[in-house]
C-alpha positions in Angstrom: -28.6 -8.4 7.4 -28.8 -11.0 10.2 -26.7 -14.1 9.4 -27.0 -17.7 10.4 -24.3 -19.2 12.6 -21.3 -20.5 10.8 -20.9 -24.2 10.0 -24.6 -25.2 10.1 -25.3 -28.6 8.7 -28.8 -28.0 7.3 -31.3 -30.8 7.1 -34.5 -30.2 5.2 -37.1 -32.3 7.0 -39.8 -32.1 4.4 -39.5 -32.1 0.6 -41.3 -34.0 -2.2 -40.3 -36.0 -5.2 -42.5 -36.3 -8.2 -42.9 -39.9 -9.3 -41.1 -40.6 -12.6 -43.5 -42.2 -15.2 -41.4 -45.4 -15.2 -40.9 -45.7 -11.5 -43.2 -48.7 -11.2 -43.0 -50.3 -14.6 -39.2 -50.5 -14.7 -39.3 -52.8 -11.6 -42.6 -54.6 -12.3 -42.4 -58.4 -12.6 -42.9 -59.7 -16.2 -46.6 -59.5 -17.1 -47.4 -56.9 -14.5 -46.4 -53.8 -16.4 -50.0 -52.8 -17.2 -51.2 -53.7 -13.7 -48.9 -51.4 -11.7 -49.0 -47.6 -11.9 -48.1 -46.3 -15.4 -49.0 -43.3 -17.4 -51.5 -43.2 -20.3 -52.7 -40.3 -22.4 -56.5 -39.9 -21.7 -58.5 -37.0 -23.2 -55.3 -35.1 -23.9 -53.9 -35.4 -20.4 -51.2 -37.7 -18.9 -53.0 -39.8 -16.3 -51.7 -42.4 -13.8 -53.5 -45.7 -14.3 -53.2 -48.8 -12.1 -55.0 -52.1 -12.7 -57.1 -50.4 -15.5 -58.3 -47.5 -13.2 -57.1 -43.9 -13.3 -56.2 -42.4 -10.0 -55.2 -38.9 -11.0 -53.0 -36.6 -13.2 -49.5 -37.5 -13.9 -48.7 -33.8 -13.4 -45.7 -31.8 -12.3 -46.0 -32.4 -8.5 -44.6 -28.9 -8.1 -45.0 -25.2 -9.0 -41.4 -24.3 -9.8 -40.4 -24.3 -13.5 -37.2 -25.0 -15.3 -36.0 -21.4 -14.8 -36.6 -21.6 -11.1 -39.7 -19.4 -11.2 -42.5 -20.3 -8.7 -46.1 -20.2 -10.0 -49.4 -20.2 -8.2 -50.9 -23.6 -7.4 -53.9 -23.0 -9.7 -51.6 -22.3 -12.7 -49.6 -25.5 -12.1 -52.8 -27.6 -12.4 -53.3 -26.6 -16.0 -53.1 -29.2 -18.7 -49.8 -27.9 -20.0 -48.1 -28.5 -16.7 -46.6 -32.0 -16.8 -43.5 -33.5 -15.4 -41.5 -31.9 -18.3 -42.7 -28.5 -17.1 -41.4 -28.7 -13.5 -37.8 -28.1 -12.4 -35.9 -31.4 -13.0 -34.9 -31.5 -9.3 -38.5 -32.3 -8.6 -38.1 -35.7 -10.0 -34.5 -36.4 -10.8 -32.4 -37.4 -7.8 -29.1 -36.3 -9.3 -30.5 -32.8 -10.1 -31.9 -32.7 -6.6 -28.5 -33.2 -5.1 -27.0 -30.5 -7.3 -29.7 -28.1 -6.2 -29.2 -28.9 -2.6 -25.5 -28.2 -3.0 -26.3 -24.8 -4.6 -28.7 -24.0 -1.7 -26.5 -25.1 1.2 -28.7 -28.1 2.2 -26.9 -31.2 3.3 -29.7 -33.7 3.7 -33.4 -33.9 2.7 -36.3 -36.0 3.9 -38.5 -36.9 0.9 -42.3 -37.6 0.6 -44.4 -38.7 -2.4 -46.7 -36.8 -4.6 -49.1 -38.5 -7.0 -49.6 -41.8 -5.0 -50.8 -39.8 -2.1 -48.6 -38.1 0.5 -49.4 -41.1 2.7 -49.7 -43.5 -0.2 -53.5 -43.5 0.2 -54.2 -43.1 -3.5 -52.9 -46.6 -4.3 -55.2 -48.4 -2.0 -58.2 -46.3 -3.1 -57.6 -47.2 -6.7 -56.8 -50.9 -6.5 -59.2 -53.7 -5.4 -56.7 -56.6 -5.7 -54.7 -56.8 -2.5 -51.8 -58.6 -4.3 -51.5 -55.8 -6.8 -51.6 -53.0 -4.2 -49.1 -54.7 -2.0 -46.8 -55.0 -5.0 -47.3 -51.3 -5.7 -46.2 -50.4 -2.2 -43.1 -52.7 -2.4 -42.1 -51.3 -5.8 -42.3 -47.7 -4.6 -40.3 -48.5 -1.5 -37.7 -50.4 -3.5 -37.3 -47.5 -5.9 -36.9 -44.9 -3.2 -34.5 -47.1 -1.2 -32.3 -47.0 -4.3 -32.6 -43.2 -4.4 -31.4 -43.1 -0.8 -28.5 -45.5 -1.4 -27.3 -43.8 -4.5 -27.4 -40.4 -2.8 -25.2 -41.6 0.0 -28.0 -41.0 2.5 -28.3 -37.4 1.6 -31.9 -38.1 0.4 -34.0 -39.8 3.0 -37.3 -40.9 1.4 -40.0 -42.1 3.8 -41.5 -45.4 2.7 -45.2 -45.8 2.5 -47.0 -48.5 4.6 -49.8 -50.9 3.6 -52.2 -49.3 6.1 -55.1 -51.6 5.3 -53.3 -54.5 6.9 -51.5 -54.2 10.3 -49.5 -57.4 9.9 -48.4 -56.3 6.5 -47.3 -52.9 8.0 -45.2 -54.8 10.5 -43.5 -56.9 7.7 -43.0 -53.9 5.5 -41.5 -51.8 8.3 -39.0 -54.6 9.0 -38.2 -54.9 5.3 -37.7 -51.2 5.0 -35.4 -51.1 8.0 -33.3 -53.8 6.4 -33.0 -51.6 3.3 -31.6 -48.7 5.3 -34.7 -46.5 5.7 -34.7 -44.1 8.7 -38.4 -43.9 9.3 -41.9 -44.7 7.9 -44.6 -42.6 6.3 -48.0 -43.4 7.7 -51.5 -42.3 6.9 -53.3 -40.5 9.8 -56.5 -42.4 9.0 -56.0 -46.1 8.3 -59.7 -46.6 9.1 -60.3 -45.1 5.6 -58.8 -48.3 4.3 -60.7 -50.7 6.6 -58.1 -51.0 9.4 -58.7 -50.0 13.0 -57.9 -46.4 13.8 -54.4 -45.8 15.1 -55.5 -45.6 18.8 -56.6 -49.2 18.7 -54.2 -51.6 20.6 -54.3 -53.8 17.5 -51.6 -51.5 16.2 -49.3 -52.3 19.1 -47.2 -54.8 17.1 -46.5 -52.0 14.5 -45.5 -49.5 17.2 -43.3 -52.1 18.8 -41.4 -52.7 15.6 -41.1 -49.0 14.8 -39.8 -48.2 18.3 -37.4 -51.1 18.4 -35.9 -50.4 14.9 -35.6 -46.7 15.5 -38.2 -45.9 12.8 -39.9 -42.6 13.6 -43.5 -42.6 12.3 -44.3 -39.6 10.1 -47.6 -38.0 9.6 -47.6 -35.5 6.8 -50.5 -33.1 6.5 -53.0 -34.3 3.9 -51.8 -37.9 4.1 -55.3 -39.4 4.1 -58.7 -38.9 2.4 -60.2 -37.8 5.7 -57.5 -35.1 6.3 -57.6 -34.0 2.6 -61.3 -33.0 3.1 -59.9 -30.0 4.9 -58.3 -28.8 1.6 -61.5 -29.3 -0.5 -64.3 -28.1 1.9 -63.1 -25.4 4.2 -63.3 -22.5 1.7 -66.6 -20.7 0.8 -67.6 -21.5 -2.8 -67.8 -17.8 -3.5 -64.1 -17.3 -3.0 -61.8 -16.7 -6.0 -60.3 -19.8 -7.6 -56.8 -18.6 -6.7 -57.9 -17.9 -3.1 -59.4 -21.4 -2.5 -56.1 -23.3 -2.4 -54.7 -20.7 0.0 -57.6 -21.4 2.4 -57.4 -25.1 1.8 -53.7 -25.1 2.3 -53.8 -23.2 5.6 -56.7 -25.4 6.8 -54.5 -28.5 6.3 -52.2 -27.3 9.1 -55.0 -28.1 11.6 -55.4 -31.7 10.9 -52.2 -33.0 12.6 -53.5 -31.7 15.9 -56.0 -34.6 15.7 -53.1 -37.1 15.5 -51.3 -35.4 18.4 -54.4 -35.4 20.6 -55.4 -39.0 19.8 -52.0 -40.4 20.2 -51.4 -38.7 23.6 -54.9 -39.7 24.9 -54.7 -43.3 23.6 -52.0 -44.5 26.0 -49.8 -45.8 23.1 -46.8 -43.9 24.5 -47.2 -45.5 27.9 -47.0 -48.9 26.2 -44.2 -47.8 23.8 -42.2 -45.0 25.5 -39.5 -45.1 22.8 -41.9 -44.5 19.9 -41.2 -41.3 18.0 -43.7 -39.4 15.7 -43.2 -36.5 13.4 -45.8 -33.9 12.4 -44.7 -32.9 8.9 -45.5 -29.6 7.2 -47.8 -28.6 10.0 -45.8 -25.7 11.4 -45.3 -25.2 15.1 -47.4 -22.1 16.1 -50.4 -24.1 17.0 -48.5 -26.5 19.3 -48.4 -24.4 22.5 -52.1 -23.7 22.5 -52.9 -27.4 21.7 -50.6 -28.6 24.5 -52.6 -26.4 27.0 -55.9 -27.4 25.5 -55.2 -31.2 25.5 -54.5 -31.1 29.3 -57.5 -28.9 30.1 -60.0 -30.8 28.0 -59.1 -34.2 29.2 -59.0 -33.3 32.9 -62.4 -31.5 32.6 -64.1 -34.2 30.6 -62.5 -37.4 31.6 -60.7 -36.9 35.0 -60.4 -40.6 35.8 -58.8 -41.3 32.4 -56.6 -38.2 32.8 -55.1 -39.7 36.0 -54.6 -43.2 34.4 -52.0 -41.8 32.0 -48.4 -41.9 33.2 -47.9 -38.3 32.1 -50.0 -35.2 31.5 -51.1 -35.4 27.8 -49.0 -32.3 26.9 -45.8 -34.0 28.2 -46.0 -36.7 25.5 -45.1 -34.0 22.9 -41.7 -33.4 24.5 -40.9 -37.1 24.9 -42.4 -38.6 21.7 -43.1 -35.9 19.0 -41.4 -33.6 16.6 -42.8 -30.9 14.3 -41.4 -29.1 11.3 -41.5 -25.3 10.5 -40.4 -23.1 7.6 -42.0 -19.7 7.1 -43.1 -18.8 10.7 -41.7 -15.8 12.5 -43.3 -16.2 15.8 -44.9 -12.7 15.6 -41.4 -11.3 15.9 -40.2 -13.5 18.7 -39.4 -16.9 17.2 -37.1 -17.8 20.1 -40.1 -17.5 22.5 -42.2 -19.8 20.3 -39.4 -22.3 19.9 -38.8 -22.3 23.7 -42.5 -22.8 24.3 -42.7 -25.7 21.9 -39.3 -27.2 22.8 -36.1 -26.6 20.9 -35.3 -30.3 20.9 -38.6 -31.2 19.1 -38.4 -28.9 16.1 -36.9 -29.4 12.6 -36.5 -27.1 9.6 -38.1 -27.8 6.2 -38.4 -26.2 2.8 -41.4 -28.1 1.2 -39.7 -28.1 -2.2 -41.2 -28.0 -4.9 -44.7 -27.3 -3.5 -46.6 -24.0 -3.7 -45.6 -22.7 -0.2 -42.0 -23.9 -0.5 -39.1 -21.6 0.5 -37.8 -20.8 -3.0 -35.5 -19.8 -4.6 -33.1 -19.2 -1.7 -34.4 -20.9 1.4 -31.6 -20.1 3.8 -31.6 -16.4 2.8 -35.3 -16.3 3.2 -35.2 -17.5 6.8 -31.9 -15.9 7.8 -33.5 -13.0 9.7 -35.9 -15.0 11.8 -33.7 -18.0 12.3 -30.7 -15.7 12.9 -32.5 -14.2 15.8 -32.4 -17.5 17.6 -29.6 -18.5 20.1 -26.7 -20.2 18.3 -27.4 -23.5 20.0 -31.1 -23.2 19.1 -30.2 -22.6 15.5 -27.9 -25.6 15.3 -30.6 -27.8 16.8 -33.6 -26.8 14.7 -31.7 -26.4 11.4 -30.0 -29.7 11.6 -28.9 -31.4 14.8 -32.3 -32.6 15.9 -32.8 -34.2 12.5 -29.3 -35.7 12.3 -30.0 -37.4 15.6 -33.4 -38.6 14.7 -32.4 -39.9 11.3 -29.0 -41.2 12.3 -27.1 -39.3 9.6 
């Protein structure tokens, strides 16, 4: 069996943490306990409620049970799958660290579940701007504590108040002061009434993120617009267990929109130190898209093409990272990595989601990752992430 190089410091660049039922209420100001997200039993199900409105199941946020068995996504959506059903490492930071030690993972980057992977569910559920801003701050305060108590082995990405650019600037500054190593952004703030990310109105936010070494993360499915891929791409005649497979695979496509738009927008000419991360998108699509983005812009907008300081594809190497986990590169992963760029790729497990590497992530990728050059292994399995996240 092919083995990984000795002494790897493995960084998992994408995992998720199910929100504890008391995450918001234990920090809420007196009198706000019923206004911030909390769990109520409604029609026999635990539901998240904020400001009197439900915004979804208070479910497991994962498909791995207490015994470590992984279940199909469809089964994990049943009424009997609550937070008590999922592996405790899905929601308990201490148990997560223990599991990481067992699996040989040094550090994990962490994203939300119920509040929306980009935090979008909070804004959609709350009309009062004071309440929704409080919700964002309470979540970010709670996860900052998780990071601190883990000794920076868990690196949650704080959500941003995407409906308000000035508020994003302030929250990014506040999060940097709390020790965060990046920010988690929705791909489509226009869903919340803000300008789209290509609008120069966002320049103050990009300036802060670049200046404070806060890479901006775009996780697949981190907006209502991008989630439409999950719910509409399958044919209705498909089996109910097949539908999430089609939806999940379709989600990989939506971060190509962000890459294209960011490169074409000129934002990296104005903010050359700005870094962005395409999370849980895989890497196999990147080489084709890099070719396509050059060809399409030069064919359709040649004058604009020549106004950019670089070819559109070159902004990936200077400003973007992407994560991978199950890909084998059709038997030649080294060629794929070389084409994408070994300095721009990070490893992930996606714990505890349906497509996560489980139960033994390093054993599961040993053959394909072991085929990489030793220096490439070190970069993609940890060194790129330790440099980006300053750990």
